[in-house]
Each structure stands twice: as structure tokens, then as C-alpha cells.
C-alpha positions as CSV (number, residue, x, y, z in Angstrom):
1,M,133.2,154.3,131.7
2,A,132.2,150.8,130.3
3,S,135.0,148.2,130.3
4,V,135.3,145.7,127.4
5,D,136.6,142.0,127.4
6,I,137.3,140.6,123.9
7,A,137.5,136.8,123.7
8,I,139.5,135.1,121.1
9,P,138.6,131.4,120.7
10,V,141.4,129.3,119.3
11,L,141.9,125.7,118.3
12,N,145.3,124.6,116.9
13,E,146.2,128.1,115.9
14,E,150.0,128.0,116.5
15,R,150.7,129.7,113.1
16,A,148.5,132.7,113.5
17,L,148.0,133.3,117.1
18,S,151.0,135.3,118.1
19,G,150.8,137.7,115.1
20,C,147.1,138.3,115.4
21,V,147.1,138.9,119.2
22,R,150.0,141.3,119.0
23,T,148.3,143.2,116.2
24,L,145.1,143.4,118.1
25,H,146.9,144.4,121.3
26,D,148.7,147.3,119.6
27,F,145.6,148.5,118.1
28,L,143.7,148.6,121.4
29,R,146.7,150.1,123.2
30,D,147.0,152.9,120.7
31,S,143.4,153.5,119.4
32,F,140.8,152.2,121.7
33,P,139.3,154.7,124.2
34,L,137.7,152.4,126.7
35,P,139.3,150.1,129.3
36,W,139.9,146.7,127.8
37,R,141.4,143.2,128.1
38,L,142.0,140.3,125.8
39,T,141.1,136.7,126.8
40,I,142.6,133.9,124.7
41,V,140.5,130.8,125.1
42,D,142.1,127.6,124.0
43,N,139.4,124.9,123.6
44,G,141.2,121.6,123.0
45,S,144.4,122.5,120.9
46,T,146.9,119.6,120.4
47,D,149.7,121.8,118.9
48,R,151.7,124.6,120.5
49,T,148.7,127.0,120.7
50,W,148.4,126.9,124.6
51,E,152.1,127.4,125.0
52,I,152.0,130.5,122.8
53,A,149.0,131.8,124.6
54,T,150.6,131.6,128.0
55,E,153.7,133.4,126.6
56,L,151.5,136.2,125.3
57,S,149.7,136.6,128.6
58,R,153.1,137.0,130.3
59,D,154.5,139.3,127.7
60,L,151.6,141.6,127.0
61,D,149.7,143.8,129.5
62,G,145.9,143.2,129.4
63,V,146.1,139.8,127.7
64,H,144.8,136.8,129.7
65,A,144.7,133.0,128.7
66,R,142.5,130.2,129.8
67,R,142.2,126.6,128.7
68,L,139.0,124.5,128.3
69,G,138.9,120.7,128.3
70,V,136.2,120.6,125.6
71,R,136.2,121.7,122.0
72,G,133.8,124.1,120.3
73,K,133.8,127.8,119.5
74,G,130.5,128.3,121.3
75,A,131.9,126.7,124.4
76,A,134.9,128.9,124.4
77,V,132.8,132.1,124.0
78,K,130.3,131.1,126.6
79,A,133.0,130.3,129.2
80,A,134.7,133.7,128.6
81,W,131.6,135.7,128.6
82,A,130.2,134.0,131.6
83,D,133.2,134.7,133.9
84,S,134.3,138.1,132.5
85,P,134.4,141.1,134.9
86,A,133.8,143.6,132.1
87,D,130.5,145.5,131.4
88,I,130.7,144.6,127.7
89,V,131.9,141.3,126.3
90,A,132.9,140.6,122.7
91,Y,134.6,138.0,120.6
92,M,136.4,137.9,117.3
93,D,138.1,135.3,115.2
94,V,141.8,134.9,115.6
95,D,142.5,135.4,111.9
96,L,141.3,139.1,112.2
97,S,139.4,138.7,108.9
98,T,137.3,141.7,110.1
99,G,138.8,145.1,109.9
100,L,139.6,146.5,113.3
101,G,138.2,149.9,112.3
102,A,134.7,148.4,113.0
103,L,135.5,147.6,116.6
104,L,134.6,151.0,118.2
105,P,131.3,151.2,116.2
106,L,130.5,147.7,117.4
107,I,131.1,148.6,121.0
108,A,129.7,152.2,121.0
109,P,125.9,151.3,121.0
110,L,126.4,149.0,123.9
111,A,128.4,151.4,125.9
112,S,125.7,154.0,125.4
113,G,122.9,151.6,126.5
114,H,121.1,152.0,123.2
115,S,121.5,148.3,122.2
116,E,122.0,145.0,124.0
117,L,123.9,143.1,121.2
118,A,125.9,144.3,118.3
119,I,127.2,142.2,115.4
120,G,129.4,142.7,112.3
121,T,127.7,142.1,109.0
122,R,129.3,141.1,105.7
123,L,125.9,141.3,103.9
124,G,124.6,144.7,105.0
125,N,124.8,147.9,103.0
126,G,128.3,149.4,103.1
127,A,130.1,146.1,103.9
128,R,133.2,145.3,101.8
129,I,134.2,141.7,101.5
130,R,136.6,139.5,99.6
131,R,135.9,135.8,99.7
132,G,135.4,132.8,97.4
133,L,132.2,132.1,95.5
134,R,131.3,129.0,97.4
135,R,131.4,130.6,100.9
136,E,129.6,133.6,99.6
137,A,126.7,131.5,98.2
138,V,126.5,129.3,101.3
139,S,126.4,132.4,103.5
140,R,123.7,134.1,101.6
141,C,121.5,130.9,101.4
142,Y,121.9,130.2,105.1
143,N,120.9,133.8,106.1
144,G,118.0,133.7,103.7
145,L,116.8,130.5,105.3
146,L,117.0,132.1,108.7
147,R,114.8,135.1,107.5
148,A,112.3,132.8,105.9
149,G,112.0,130.3,108.7
150,F,112.4,132.5,111.7
151,G,111.6,135.9,110.4
152,A,115.1,136.9,111.5
153,R,115.9,140.6,110.9
154,F,119.7,140.4,111.3
155,S,121.5,140.1,108.1
156,D,124.6,138.0,108.9
157,A,124.4,135.3,111.6
158,A,127.8,133.8,111.3
159,C,130.2,136.7,111.2
160,G,132.9,136.1,113.9
161,F,132.7,139.7,115.2
162,K,130.1,140.2,118.0
163,A,129.6,141.9,121.3
164,A,127.0,142.3,124.1
165,R,126.2,143.9,127.3
166,A,127.3,141.3,129.9
167,E,124.3,141.6,132.3
168,T,121.9,141.0,129.4
169,V,123.6,138.3,127.6
170,R,124.3,136.0,130.5
171,P,120.7,134.9,131.0
172,L,120.6,134.1,127.3
173,L,123.8,131.9,127.5
174,D,121.9,129.6,129.8
175,R,119.4,129.0,127.0
176,V,122.0,128.5,124.2
177,G,122.4,124.8,123.8
178,D,125.0,124.7,121.0
179,D,128.8,124.6,121.8
180,G,130.0,124.7,118.2
181,W,129.5,126.8,115.1
182,F,125.8,127.3,115.5
183,F,126.4,129.3,118.8
184,D,126.3,132.6,116.9
185,T,123.0,131.9,115.2
186,E,121.3,130.4,118.2
187,L,122.3,133.4,120.4
188,L,120.9,135.9,117.9
189,L,117.7,134.0,117.3
190,L,117.1,133.8,121.1
191,A,117.9,137.5,121.5
192,E,115.3,138.5,119.0
193,H,112.9,136.0,120.5
194,N,113.3,137.7,123.9
195,G,112.9,141.2,122.4
196,L,116.5,142.5,122.6
197,R,117.8,145.1,120.2
198,I,120.6,144.1,117.9
199,H,122.8,146.7,116.2
200,E,124.5,145.8,113.0
201,V,127.9,147.3,111.8
202,P,128.9,146.8,108.1
203,V,132.5,145.5,108.1
204,D,135.5,145.1,105.8
205,W,136.2,141.4,105.7
206,I,138.8,139.3,103.9
207,E,138.6,135.4,103.9
208,D,141.5,133.6,105.4
209,T,141.7,130.3,103.5
210,D,143.5,128.7,106.5
211,S,140.1,128.2,108.3
212,R,138.9,125.5,110.7
213,V,135.4,125.8,109.2
214,R,134.3,122.7,107.2
215,V,131.3,124.0,105.2
216,A,129.4,120.7,104.5
217,G,129.6,119.5,108.1
218,T,128.9,122.8,109.6
219,S,125.9,123.3,107.3
220,A,124.3,120.0,108.5
221,H,125.1,120.9,112.1
222,N,123.4,124.3,111.7
223,L,120.2,122.7,110.2
224,K,119.8,120.5,113.2
225,G,120.4,123.5,115.4
226,M,117.6,125.4,113.7
227,V,115.1,122.6,114.3
228,R,116.1,122.4,118.0
229,T,115.9,126.2,118.4
230,A,112.4,126.2,116.7
231,R,111.2,123.6,119.2
232,A,112.6,125.6,122.1
233,M,110.8,128.7,120.9
234,A,107.5,126.8,120.4
235,S,107.7,125.2,123.9
236,G,108.6,128.4,125.8
237,A,112.0,127.0,126.8
238,A,113.8,129.8,124.9
239,R,112.4,132.5,127.2
240,A,115.0,134.1,129.4
241,D,114.7,136.2,132.5
242,L,116.3,139.5,131.3
243,P,116.7,142.7,133.0
244,P,113.9,145.2,132.2
245,R,114.3,148.1,129.9
246,P,113.8,151.6,131.2
247,E,110.3,152.9,130.6
248,L,109.9,154.7,127.3
249,R,109.6,158.4,128.0
250,P,109.9,161.5,125.8
251,A,113.1,163.5,126.0
252,H,111.2,166.8,125.6
253,P,109.6,167.8,129.0
254,D,106.6,169.3,127.5
255,A,106.0,166.7,124.7
256,V,102.4,165.9,123.9
257,V,102.7,162.1,123.7
258,A,100.5,160.1,121.3
259,P,98.2,157.4,122.8
260,Q,99.6,154.0,123.0
261,R,99.3,152.4,119.6
262,G,98.3,149.1,121.0
263,A,95.1,150.4,122.7
264,T,92.5,147.7,122.9
265,L,89.8,149.6,121.0
266,A,92.2,150.4,118.2
267,R,93.3,146.8,118.0
268,F,89.8,145.5,117.9
269,A,88.8,148.0,115.2
270,S,91.7,146.9,113.1
271,F,91.0,143.2,113.8
272,A,87.3,143.6,112.8
273,V,88.2,145.1,109.5
274,I,90.7,142.4,108.7
275,G,88.4,139.7,110.0
276,G,85.5,141.0,107.9
277,L,87.6,141.0,104.7
278,S,89.0,137.6,105.6
279,T,85.6,136.1,106.3
280,G,84.3,137.5,103.0
281,V,87.2,135.9,101.1
282,H,86.8,132.7,103.0
283,A,83.0,132.5,102.1
284,G,83.8,133.3,98.5
285,L,86.5,130.6,98.1
286,Y,84.3,128.1,99.9
287,A,81.4,128.8,97.5
288,L,83.7,128.3,94.6
289,L,85.3,125.2,95.8
290,R,82.0,123.8,97.0
291,T,81.0,123.2,93.4
292,A,83.5,120.4,93.1
293,W,84.3,119.3,96.7
294,D,82.5,118.1,99.8
295,P,81.9,120.7,102.6
296,A,84.9,119.6,104.9
297,A,87.4,119.7,102.0
298,A,86.2,122.9,100.6
299,N,86.2,124.6,104.1
300,L,89.8,123.4,104.8
301,A,91.2,124.6,101.5
302,A,89.5,128.0,101.8
303,L,90.7,128.4,105.4
304,L,94.4,127.5,104.5
305,L,94.3,130.0,101.6
306,C,93.2,132.8,104.0
307,A,95.1,131.9,107.1
308,V,98.6,133.1,106.3
309,A,97.4,136.5,104.9
310,N,95.0,137.0,107.9
311,T,97.7,136.2,110.5
312,E,100.3,138.4,108.8
313,A,97.9,141.3,108.5
314,N,97.0,141.1,112.1
315,R,100.6,140.8,113.1
316,R,101.5,144.0,111.2
317,W,98.5,146.3,111.6
318,T,96.5,145.1,114.6
319,F,99.1,144.1,117.1
320,H,102.2,145.7,115.8
321,H,104.2,142.7,116.5
322,D,107.8,143.3,115.2
323,G,109.5,140.3,116.8
324,P,110.4,136.9,115.3
325,R,107.4,135.2,113.5
326,T,108.0,131.5,113.9
327,V,106.3,131.1,117.3
328,P,103.3,133.3,116.4
329,H,102.6,131.5,113.2
330,L,103.0,128.1,115.0
331,R,100.4,129.2,117.6
332,A,98.2,130.6,114.8
333,V,98.0,127.1,113.4
334,A,96.2,126.0,116.6
335,L,93.6,128.8,116.1
336,L,93.2,127.5,112.5
337,V,92.5,124.1,113.7
338,L,89.9,125.4,116.2
339,T,88.2,127.6,113.5
340,Y,88.1,124.7,111.0
341,L,86.4,122.4,113.5
342,V,83.8,125.0,114.5
343,T,82.9,126.0,111.0
344,S,83.1,122.5,109.4
345,G,80.9,121.2,112.3
346,A,78.3,124.0,111.8
347,V,78.2,123.3,108.0
348,L,77.9,119.6,108.4
349,M,75.1,119.9,111.0
350,A,73.1,122.4,108.8
351,P,69.8,121.1,107.6
352,P,69.9,120.2,103.8
353,A,66.8,122.2,103.3
354,L,68.7,125.4,103.7
355,G,70.3,124.9,100.4
356,R,73.8,126.1,99.1
357,A,73.0,129.7,100.2
358,G,72.0,128.7,103.7
359,E,75.0,126.5,104.0
360,I,77.4,129.4,103.3
361,A,75.4,131.7,105.7
362,T,75.9,129.1,108.3
363,L,79.6,129.0,107.6
364,V,79.8,132.8,107.9
365,A,77.8,132.8,111.2
366,A,80.1,130.2,112.7
367,A,83.2,132.1,111.6
368,L,81.9,135.2,113.3
369,L,81.2,133.3,116.5
370,V,84.8,132.3,116.6
371,T,86.0,135.9,116.1
372,V,85.9,137.0,119.7
373,L,87.8,134.1,120.9
374,R,90.4,134.5,118.1
375,F,90.9,138.2,119.1
376,V,91.6,137.3,122.7
377,A,93.9,134.5,121.7
378,L,95.8,136.5,119.3
379,D,96.2,139.4,121.8
380,R,97.1,137.3,124.9
381,W,98.8,134.3,123.4
382,V,99.9,134.6,119.7
383,F,101.2,138.1,119.6
384,A,101.7,138.6,123.4
385,R,104.5,141.2,124.1
386,R,107.6,139.5,125.4
387,R,109.5,142.4,126.9
388,S,108.8,146.1,127.6
């Protein structure tokens, strides 16, 4: 039976700490079916928070307290999760804004082995929330930015209600650079980047206005964190050495298993169809733009207009890549530059006697020559599988 360790990071919470911990302790004692413990992590309090935490650890079975010399919610959670003896590690905010009825649904997919991380979401279908308009707007804009910039598939990065399988999350903790409020987001982005499965639980959530979150400062800090995380993904520094998943096998012993959808022949056929259509559109746009622009400018504009659609089509239908899109699209830019240099060079070196039709034919021929290299690069580099 899996054991669970729930961390509660606190900073100057002398007002709320005792009542919240006792409420959570009673809930776990009376309703939670798995072995558990609570870990209060004081990360730099200057009021009576640490005194109250030690009193609670003496008075209540299963409650532990530890103190860090540095501030930051991320630092507190990382320290608790890294040292925990439990199979599953979790954390929740001390104000208990999230309804405790979601705790077992949060833990269950981790205990069964189905998922590696689980998060509460205030923005998913079925969630019920009560909070002010400003925080609602900031939250939706922030998560929308993560989806647009990183292709994130989770709906709520910042909800203070998360859990993970300890053996899986610890290698990721070594890659998470943030010790503050961006910790949650960075952890989830790196988890998706490394191919982990994230389970979402719609929660009931009520805003506690006595919060330590400062929206303006936190937003600026998070934007800096997003830039740093994107750089780590692009450079390969965000890759973690994770435990392998079991091989995918059918449950039925006599099942007739379909062939692997990523077979090379099927991928090449899909790539050829998409490449043929893309080359045709590229040539048509070039011919249109060439009436007003020189060859290099017309070719650049035509390629840029085709590149996003071509890359996205190959991601979905050729390589069935369902991970984050930031790194693949950044790598696709390198292929775009190569394609532009080859095709523009061919057109500029074409004899003027060929005329406009010969110029376009030269462009198409050069684009087709790059195709084989693009297929190999897309398969082995741009959309390479990260984790089986």
C-alpha cells in the first residue's frame, strides 16, 4: 500500500497554521485510507509560526515539522519532497483553499501507477471556485500564455494542490531552478517536456484574501522563469534521467495488436503528402510575390508563410508528437534556415535565360532535394521521442 507525505509550506502563518493543520489532521485520520504523514515546512518565518509548528508536531500523531534557513515556497516543497520516505509526495497551501474532498482523487492515479503527477485545477470542467475578478483574470491570462508559448496541456499551473510519485519527481527536482512561486509551473513544464503523464482533478476552491501572494511581483518573476525554462528546454538542460515506463502491452492475451503507428514507411508517406502540398503552396506564393519582390525576399516570405503549417501538420499526422511544442518549433527554425539558404542559393545561381518559369522550377527542385534531409532531421531531432 502506497504511503503519502503531504508538505505544508508556511511563511508567517501564526494566525492560520494551527486551525488548518488540525482540520487536515482530523480529515486524514478519519477519512483517508492510505498511510500518511504531514510535514510542516517553515521557510523563514519571523513570527510564532515555528513555535506553533513544533507544538503541533508534539501534540498530533503523524505531524512533523522542519525549518529552512531560506525563503521560498519552491524551496520548502523541494526540501520536503527530496527527503520524504513516502511513496507519494504532495503539498497543499496552508489556508486549505482547496476542498479536501479532492485529496483522494488526487492521490489515487499515483497510487495505482497510472500517472506520475497529479494536480488540482480551478479552470477545468467541473471545478467550482470563488475568487475575485483580478485574480481570476490574471490566472486565465497566465495559463493561456503557457498554452500559447509552451503548448502546455495542463489547465492550471499555480493551484497549490499537487502530488507526485516520489521516485519519478526527484530527478525533475534537480532540474527545477526556481525556489519561489514559479516552482509549480516549472515543475509541470519540465514534466511534460520529459514525457510524464499529468492527471488533473477539478477542485472546489475558495480564495483566502489573507494571502502571501503579491500578484504584480509574482507575475514579473514568473515571466522571467518562463524565459529561463524555454532556454533550458532548447539547450537540452531540461532533460531528466527518469525511471522507464513498463512496456505497453495489451491486457487481452489473444489481442490482435495494430502495427506501430510510427512505422517509418507510414511516416514517410505522410511526410511526402504534406511536403508535396507544402512545396506546391510555397511555389505558388513565390510566383505571386516574385512579381513585386526580388528572389531572396520572395522566397523568405513564402517559406515563412508555409513553415508553421508544415511543421504543425508533420507534428500531428506524421510523427504523432503529443509533447510540448516549444523545443520542436525552435528546432524547426534551424531547418527553415537551411531550406532558405539552399533554395535561395539555387534560384540566385539559375541562368537568367531560364525565365520566370525556369526560376520557379529550380526553386521546386531545390526544395525537393532538401526533403530527405528534412525528414531525417524531423524524425531523429525535431520530433524525437523523449520517453517510452
